[in-house]
N, C-alpha and C positions, 0 to 999 in steps of 0.2 A: 546551213543548209536546208534543214526541216523547215525551219519558218518561211525560206523561201518559195517553198513547194505546198505549205499547206495555208498559206496567206495571213499566218497570223503569230503573235509572241507565243514561245514555248515558255510554260509556267513549270513550276514544282518540277527541275530536273533533279536527278538521283544519279550523281557520279558515283561511279565505285560500287555499283549496286550489282552484286554477282549472286542474288538471292535464285536466280532461276536454275543455278547449279545443283541445289538440293533438289528442285523437282526432277532435273535430269537424272540425279542419281537415282532416286526413288523408283523412275520410270524405266531404268534400265536393266537390262540382264546381266552386264557387266559389273565388275569389282566397283561397288559403292565408293568404297575408301579411293580407289584410284580417281573416279570422277570426281568425287569431292576435293581432290587436290588440285583439280583446274581452277579453284578460287584462289590459289597462292600465285598462279602464272603472272598476271598483270601487277603485283606487288612491286617487282623492280622498277618496271616503268612507272609505277604511280611515284615512287620514291627519286625519279629523275635519275637512276641509273643504266638506263638504256638511250643509246642514239642509234641514229639511222644509220650512222656508219658502222655499226656493227654488222651489217650485210657486206659479205665477201664480195670481192670483185669476180671471183669464179662465178658466185650464184648471179649474179648481175650480168655476166655474160651468158650464162645460160637460160635464164630466165627474167630478161629485163621486164620491169612494170609495164605493162600495155596502157593501164588508164590511172588518171588521178581517182583521187577520193570520190569528187564530185560527178564524175564522169560514169564511177560504179553506183552511187547512189542512185544515178539517173537510171540507170540499166536494170538494177533492182525493183525500182517503181515501175518499170514498163514490164516487168515480167508478171 
């Protein structure tokens, strides 16, 4: 999707890069340990242990997705 918007091939992609969390922790007035724990949030997904089916039927009834990922990216780029 990004390549389509910038018109060239994306090189040097760093997957699983959570280095930004350390900067967030240092800049925050909240508990640095709690903020640093964010680094571990995506691990379950990286290990393939999560699925979209994990979203309950009730949540989807209350707040169903309004846009696709591509539509969200487009809206963010226009903002």
